[in-house]
PQR file with spaces between the fields and no chain letter, atoms N, CA, C, O and H, PARSE charges and radii, in Angstrom:
ATOM       1  N    MET     1     -59.877   52.105  -62.533 -0.4000 1.5000
ATOM       2  CA   MET     1     -61.725   52.255  -61.813 -0.0000 2.0000
ATOM       3  C    MET     1     -62.054   51.909  -63.721  0.5500 1.7000
ATOM       4  O    MET     1     -61.586   52.239  -64.811 -0.5500 1.4000
ATOM       5  N    ARG     2     -63.216   51.000  -63.123 -0.4000 1.5000
ATOM       6  CA   ARG     2     -64.149   50.918  -64.606 -0.0000 2.0000
ATOM       7  C    ARG     2     -64.729   51.893  -64.675  0.5500 1.7000
ATOM       8  O    ARG     2     -64.775   52.805  -63.850 -0.5500 1.4000
ATOM       9  H    ARG     2     -63.596   50.733  -62.238  0.4000 1.0000
ATOM      10  N    ASP     3     -65.661   51.726  -66.508 -0.4000 1.5000
ATOM      11  CA   ASP     3     -67.191   52.809  -66.295 -0.0000 2.0000
ATOM      12  C    ASP     3     -68.081   51.533  -66.401  0.5500 1.7000
ATOM      13  O    ASP     3     -67.945   50.352  -66.720 -0.5500 1.4000
ATOM      14  H    ASP     3     -65.623   50.985  -67.178  0.4000 1.0000
ATOM      15  N    TYR     4     -69.053   52.369  -65.975 -0.4000 1.5000
ATOM      16  CA   TYR     4     -70.246   51.965  -66.204 -0.0000 2.0000
ATOM      17  C    TYR     4     -71.567   52.693  -66.748  0.5500 1.7000
ATOM      18  O    TYR     4     -71.864   53.806  -66.316 -0.5500 1.4000
ATOM      19  H    TYR     4     -69.163   53.328  -65.716  0.4000 1.0000
ATOM      20  N    ARG     5     -72.509   51.906  -67.900 -0.4000 1.5000
ATOM      21  CA   ARG     5     -74.166   52.602  -68.263 -0.0000 2.0000
ATOM      22  C    ARG     5     -74.915   52.048  -67.593  0.5500 1.7000
ATOM      23  O    ARG     5     -74.798   50.970  -67.010 -0.5500 1.4000
ATOM      24  H    ARG     5     -72.267   51.001  -68.251  0.4000 1.0000
ATOM      25  N    LEU     6     -75.957   52.942  -67.646 -0.4000 1.5000
ATOM      26  CA   LEU     6     -77.028   52.930  -66.136 -0.0000 2.0000
ATOM      27  C    LEU     6     -78.117   52.764  -67.901  0.5500 1.7000
ATOM      28  O    LEU     6     -78.343   53.571  -68.804 -0.5500 1.4000
ATOM      29  H    LEU     6     -76.052   53.818  -68.120  0.4000 1.0000
ATOM      30  N    VAL     7     -78.440   51.607  -67.718 -0.4000 1.5000
ATOM      31  CA   VAL     7     -80.184   51.838  -69.109 -0.0000 2.0000
ATOM      32  C    VAL     7     -81.520   51.637  -68.373  0.5500 1.7000
ATOM      33  O    VAL     7     -81.732   50.608  -67.730 -0.5500 1.4000
ATOM      34  H    VAL     7     -78.257   50.952  -66.985  0.4000 1.0000
ATOM      35  N    ASN     8     -82.321   52.525  -68.464 -0.4000 1.5000
ATOM      36  CA   ASN     8     -83.242   52.182  -67.659 -0.0000 2.0000
ATOM      37  C    ASN     8     -84.544   51.411  -68.890  0.5500 1.7000
ATOM      38  O    ASN     8     -85.287   51.672  -69.837 -0.5500 1.4000
ATOM      39  H    ASN     8     -82.149   53.360  -68.987  0.4000 1.0000
ATOM      40  N    VAL     9     -84.212   50.648  -68.243 -0.4000 1.5000
ATOM      41  CA   VAL     9     -86.008   49.354  -68.305 -0.0000 2.0000
ATOM      42  C    VAL     9     -86.753   48.809  -68.210  0.5500 1.7000
ATOM      43  O    VAL     9     -86.807   47.687  -67.707 -0.5500 1.4000
ATOM      44  H    VAL     9     -83.609   50.437  -67.474  0.4000 1.0000
ATOM      45  N    ARG    10     -87.779   49.590  -68.781 -0.4000 1.5000
ATOM      46  CA   ARG    10     -89.056   49.876  -68.275 -0.0000 2.0000
ATOM      47  C    ARG    10     -89.842   49.943  -66.814  0.5500 1.7000
ATOM      48  O    ARG    10     -90.741   49.311  -66.259 -0.5500 1.4000
ATOM      49  H    ARG    10     -87.735   50.501  -69.189  0.4000 1.0000
ATOM      50  N    GLY    11     -88.791   51.328  -66.442 -0.4000 1.5000
ATOM      51  CA   GLY    11     -88.748   51.858  -65.311 -0.0000 2.0000
ATOM      52  C    GLY    11     -87.839   50.443  -64.364  0.5500 1.7000
ATOM      53  O    GLY    11     -88.178   49.559  -63.576 -0.5500 1.4000
ATOM      54  H    GLY    11     -88.060   51.842  -66.893  0.4000 1.0000
ATOM      55  N    HIS    12     -86.839   50.802  -64.872 -0.4000 1.5000
ATOM      56  CA   HIS    12     -85.943   50.431  -63.686 -0.0000 2.0000
ATOM      57  C    HIS    12     -84.670   50.388  -64.439  0.5500 1.7000
ATOM      58  O    HIS    12     -84.520   50.382  -65.661 -0.5500 1.4000
ATOM      59  H    HIS    12     -86.564   51.519  -65.512  0.4000 1.0000
ATOM      60  N    ILE    13     -83.307   50.342  -63.006 -0.4000 1.5000
ATOM      61  CA   ILE    13     -82.496   50.804  -63.822 -0.0000 2.0000
ATOM      62  C    ILE    13     -81.447   49.589  -64.065  0.5500 1.7000
ATOM      63  O    ILE    13     -80.900   49.162  -63.048 -0.5500 1.4000
ATOM      64  H    ILE    13     -83.429   50.347  -62.013  0.4000 1.0000
ATOM      65  N    GLU    14     -81.153   49.067  -65.144 -0.4000 1.5000
ATOM      66  CA   GLU    14     -80.275   48.014  -64.783 -0.0000 2.0000
ATOM      67  C    GLU    14     -78.414   48.989  -65.206  0.5500 1.7000
ATOM      68  O    GLU    14     -78.100   50.050  -65.744 -0.5500 1.4000
ATOM      69  H    GLU    14     -81.598   49.415  -65.969  0.4000 1.0000
ATOM      70  N    VAL    15     -77.776   47.992  -64.658 -0.4000 1.5000
ATOM      71  CA   VAL    15     -76.066   48.411  -65.106 -0.0000 2.0000
ATOM      72  C    VAL    15     -75.060   48.082  -65.676  0.5500 1.7000
ATOM      73  O    VAL    15     -74.389   47.794  -64.685 -0.5500 1.4000
ATOM      74  H    VAL    15     -78.031   47.129  -64.220  0.4000 1.0000
ATOM      75  N    TYR    16     -74.378   47.883  -66.562 -0.4000 1.5000
ATOM      76  CA   TYR    16     -73.859   47.092  -67.316 -0.0000 2.0000
ATOM      77  C    TYR    16     -72.050   47.844  -67.298  0.5500 1.7000
ATOM      78  O    TYR    16     -71.933   49.040  -67.032 -0.5500 1.4000
ATOM      79  H    TYR    16     -74.923   48.117  -67.368  0.4000 1.0000
ATOM      80  N    ASP    17     -70.859   47.031  -67.587 -0.4000 1.5000
ATOM      81  CA   ASP    17     -70.025   46.971  -67.483 -0.0000 2.0000
ATOM      82  C    ASP    17     -69.052   47.571  -68.493  0.5500 1.7000
ATOM      83  O    ASP    17     -69.089   47.073  -69.618 -0.5500 1.4000
ATOM      84  H    ASP    17     -70.954   46.060  -67.803  0.4000 1.0000
ATOM      85  N    ASP    18     -68.240   48.499  -68.285 -0.4000 1.5000
ATOM      86  CA   ASP    18     -67.564   48.813  -69.349 -0.0000 2.0000
ATOM      87  C    ASP    18     -67.444   47.483  -70.917  0.5500 1.7000
ATOM      88  O    ASP    18     -67.155   47.734  -72.087 -0.5500 1.4000
ATOM      89  H    ASP    18     -68.210   48.903  -67.371  0.4000 1.0000
ATOM      90  N    TRP    19     -67.628   46.780  -70.583 -0.4000 1.5000
ATOM      91  CA   TRP    19     -67.302   45.448  -71.499 -0.0000 2.0000
ATOM      92  C    TRP    19     -68.590   44.870  -71.881  0.5500 1.7000
ATOM      93  O    TRP    19     -68.810   43.833  -72.506 -0.5500 1.4000
ATOM      94  H    TRP    19     -67.863   46.576  -69.632  0.4000 1.0000
ATOM      95  N    GLY    20     -69.762   46.109  -71.174 -0.4000 1.5000
ATOM      96  CA   GLY    20     -71.085   45.281  -71.423 -0.0000 2.0000
ATOM      97  C    GLY    20     -71.338   43.989  -70.714  0.5500 1.7000
ATOM      98  O    GLY    20     -71.563   42.990  -71.396 -0.5500 1.4000
ATOM      99  H    GLY    20     -69.583   46.951  -70.666  0.4000 1.0000
ATOM     100  N    GLN    21     -71.326   43.937  -69.785 -0.4000 1.5000
ATOM     101  CA   GLN    21     -71.403   42.193  -69.219 -0.0000 2.0000
ATOM     102  C    GLN    21     -72.791   42.796  -68.083  0.5500 1.7000
ATOM     103  O    GLN    21     -72.841   43.991  -68.375 -0.5500 1.4000
ATOM     104  H    GLN    21     -71.143   44.749  -69.231  0.4000 1.0000
ATOM     105  N    PHE    22     -73.739   42.577  -67.129 -0.4000 1.5000
ATOM     106  CA   PHE    22     -74.223   43.170  -66.630 -0.0000 2.0000
ATOM     107  C    PHE    22     -74.036   43.076  -65.496  0.5500 1.7000
ATOM     108  O    PHE    22     -73.605   41.971  -65.167 -0.5500 1.4000
ATOM     109  H    PHE    22     -73.698   41.606  -66.892  0.4000 1.0000
ATOM     110  N    VAL    23     -74.227   44.047  -64.412 -0.4000 1.5000
ATOM     111  CA   VAL    23     -73.546   43.699  -63.483 -0.0000 2.0000
ATOM     112  C    VAL    23     -74.723   44.065  -61.996  0.5500 1.7000
ATOM     113  O    VAL    23     -74.528   43.572  -60.885 -0.5500 1.4000
ATOM     114  H    VAL    23     -74.577   44.945  -64.680  0.4000 1.0000
ATOM     115  N    LEU    24     -75.813   44.938  -62.298 -0.4000 1.5000
ATOM     116  CA   LEU    24     -76.805   44.489  -60.440 -0.0000 2.0000
ATOM     117  C    LEU    24     -77.751   45.311  -61.535  0.5500 1.7000
ATOM     118  O    LEU    24     -77.269   45.764  -62.573 -0.5500 1.4000
ATOM     119  H    LEU    24     -75.971   45.338  -63.200  0.4000 1.0000
ATOM     120  N    SER    25     -78.789   45.414  -61.272 -0.4000 1.5000
ATOM     121  CA   SER    25     -80.364   46.242  -61.210 -0.0000 2.0000
ATOM     122  C    SER    25     -81.040   46.701  -60.357  0.5500 1.7000
ATOM     123  O    SER    25     -81.142   45.988  -59.359 -0.5500 1.4000
ATOM     124  H    SER    25     -79.181   45.047  -60.429  0.4000 1.0000
ATOM     125  N    ALA    26     -81.614   47.735  -60.341 -0.4000 1.5000
ATOM     126  CA   ALA    26     -82.190   48.381  -58.878 -0.0000 2.0000
ATOM     127  C    ALA    26     -83.565   49.492  -59.535  0.5500 1.7000
ATOM     128  O    ALA    26     -83.872   49.967  -60.628 -0.5500 1.4000
ATOM     129  H    ALA    26     -81.530   48.314  -61.152  0.4000 1.0000
ATOM     130  N    ASP    27     -84.049   49.518  -58.248 -0.4000 1.5000
ATOM     131  CA   ASP    27     -85.336   50.459  -58.576 -0.0000 2.0000
ATOM     132  C    ASP    27     -84.999   51.469  -59.156  0.5500 1.7000
ATOM     133  O    ASP    27     -85.792   51.886  -59.999 -0.5500 1.4000
ATOM     134  H    ASP    27     -83.799   49.132  -57.360  0.4000 1.0000
ATOM     135  N    ASN    28     -83.697   52.251  -58.931 -0.4000 1.5000
ATOM     136  CA   ASN    28     -84.395   53.731  -59.264 -0.0000 2.0000
ATOM     137  C    ASN    28     -82.086   54.351  -59.910  0.5500 1.7000
ATOM     138  O    ASN    28     -81.103   53.617  -59.817 -0.5500 1.4000
ATOM     139  H    ASN    28     -83.052   51.912  -58.246  0.4000 1.0000
ATOM     140  N    GLU    29     -82.107   55.249  -60.236 -0.4000 1.5000
ATOM     141  CA   GLU    29     -80.555   55.419  -60.660 -0.0000 2.0000
ATOM     142  C    GLU    29     -79.913   56.105  -58.758  0.5500 1.7000
ATOM     143  O    GLU    29     -78.727   56.385  -58.584 -0.5500 1.4000
ATOM     144  H    GLU    29     -82.906   55.846  -60.311  0.4000 1.0000
ATOM     145  N    GLY    30     -80.730   56.210  -57.872 -0.4000 1.5000
ATOM     146  CA   GLY    30     -79.624   56.778  -57.298 -0.0000 2.0000
ATOM     147  C    GLY    30     -79.402   55.651  -56.113  0.5500 1.7000
ATOM     148  O    GLY    30     -78.808   55.838  -55.051 -0.5500 1.4000
ATOM     149  H    GLY    30     -81.693   55.983  -58.013  0.4000 1.0000
ATOM     150  N    GLU    31     -80.186   54.132  -56.677 -0.4000 1.5000
ATOM     151  CA   GLU    31     -80.333   53.280  -55.805 -0.0000 2.0000
ATOM     152  C    GLU    31     -79.346   52.401  -56.681  0.5500 1.7000
ATOM     153  O    GLU    31     -78.902   51.485  -55.988 -0.5500 1.4000
ATOM     154  H    GLU    31     -80.669   53.981  -57.540  0.4000 1.0000
ATOM     155  N    ALA    32     -78.712   52.372  -58.361 -0.4000 1.5000
ATOM     156  CA   ALA    32     -77.788   52.107  -59.003 -0.0000 2.0000
ATOM     157  C    ALA    32     -76.731   52.397  -57.886  0.5500 1.7000
ATOM     158  O    ALA    32     -76.177   51.768  -56.984 -0.5500 1.4000
ATOM     159  H    ALA    32     -79.073   53.116  -58.924  0.4000 1.0000
ATOM     160  N    LEU    33     -76.729   53.714  -58.420 -0.4000 1.5000
ATOM     161  CA   LEU    33     -75.066   54.396  -57.455 -0.0000 2.0000
ATOM     162  C    LEU    33     -74.977   54.450  -56.124  0.5500 1.7000
ATOM     163  O    LEU    33     -74.085   55.081  -55.557 -0.5500 1.4000
ATOM     164  H    LEU    33     -77.179   54.224  -59.153  0.4000 1.0000
ATOM     165  N    CYS    34     -75.946   53.757  -55.479 -0.4000 1.5000
ATOM     166  CA   CYS    34     -75.128   54.003  -54.442 -0.0000 2.0000
ATOM     167  C    CYS    34     -74.644   52.412  -53.875  0.5500 1.7000
ATOM     168  O    CYS    34     -73.728   52.143  -53.099 -0.5500 1.4000
ATOM     169  H    CYS    34     -76.671   53.244  -55.939  0.4000 1.0000
ATOM     170  N    GLU    35     -75.801   51.304  -54.697 -0.4000 1.5000
ATOM     171  CA   GLU    35     -75.007   49.934  -54.712 -0.0000 2.0000
ATOM     172  C    GLU    35     -73.775   50.111  -55.495  0.5500 1.7000
ATOM     173  O    GLU    35     -72.772   50.046  -54.785 -0.5500 1.4000
ATOM     174  H    GLU    35     -76.545   51.523  -55.328  0.4000 1.0000
ATOM     175  N    LEU    36     -73.597   50.267  -56.458 -0.4000 1.5000
ATOM     176  CA   LEU    36     -72.312   50.914  -56.991 -0.0000 2.0000
ATOM     177  C    LEU    36     -70.798   51.535  -56.765  0.5500 1.7000
ATOM     178  O    LEU    36     -69.793   51.541  -57.476 -0.5500 1.4000
ATOM     179  H    LEU    36     -74.412   50.320  -57.035  0.4000 1.0000
ATOM     180  N    ASP    37     -71.214   52.266  -54.915 -0.4000 1.5000
ATOM     181  CA   ASP    37     -70.761   52.959  -54.326 -0.0000 2.0000
ATOM     182  C    ASP    37     -70.291   51.915  -53.658  0.5500 1.7000
ATOM     183  O    ASP    37     -69.073   51.962  -53.487 -0.5500 1.4000
ATOM     184  H    ASP    37     -72.030   52.261  -54.338  0.4000 1.0000
ATOM     185  N    ASP    38     -70.792   51.059  -53.254 -0.4000 1.5000
ATOM     186  CA   ASP    38     -71.177   50.122  -52.212 -0.0000 2.0000
ATOM     187  C    ASP    38     -69.784   49.123  -52.917  0.5500 1.7000
ATOM     188  O    ASP    38     -68.654   48.847  -52.516 -0.5500 1.4000
ATOM     189  H    ASP    38     -71.782   51.021  -53.393  0.4000 1.0000
ATOM     190  N    MET    39     -70.533   48.816  -54.073 -0.4000 1.5000
ATOM     191  CA   MET    39     -69.287   47.612  -54.747 -0.0000 2.0000
ATOM     192  C    MET    39     -67.466   47.877  -54.680  0.5500 1.7000
ATOM     193  O    MET    39     -66.504   47.156  -54.412 -0.5500 1.4000
ATOM     194  H    MET    39     -71.451   49.040  -54.399  0.4000 1.0000
ATOM     195  N    MET    40     -67.640   49.232  -55.062 -0.4000 1.5000
ATOM     196  CA   MET    40     -66.193   49.816  -54.767 -0.0000 2.0000
ATOM     197  C    MET    40     -65.634   50.367  -53.717  0.5500 1.7000
ATOM     198  O    MET    40     -64.590   51.014  -53.792 -0.5500 1.4000
ATOM     199  H    MET    40     -68.421   49.818  -55.280  0.4000 1.0000
ATOM     200  N    GLU    41     -66.510   50.084  -52.251 -0.4000 1.5000
ATOM     201  CA   GLU    41     -65.237   50.024  -51.315 -0.0000 2.0000
ATOM     202  C    GLU    41     -65.078   48.527  -50.402  0.5500 1.7000
ATOM     203  O    GLU    41     -64.569   48.488  -49.282 -0.5500 1.4000
ATOM     204  H    GLU    41     -67.359   49.558  -52.191  0.4000 1.0000
ATOM     205  N    ASP    42     -65.471   47.666  -50.932 -0.4000 1.5000
ATOM     206  CA   ASP    42     -65.882   45.884  -50.795 -0.0000 2.0000
ATOM     207  C    ASP    42     -64.025   45.779  -51.463  0.5500 1.7000
ATOM     208  O    ASP    42     -63.500   44.682  -51.658 -0.5500 1.4000
ATOM     209  H    ASP    42     -65.885   47.698  -51.842  0.4000 1.0000
């Protein structure tokens, strides 16, 4: 399993993988975690 880093950027959340690559952007931390969870299920 990969590790992800959530970064607050001007009021929204950007998610990066353990290699520092951008994964997704979300309006808030809860939404980001839900999107990550959805990605893991696919």
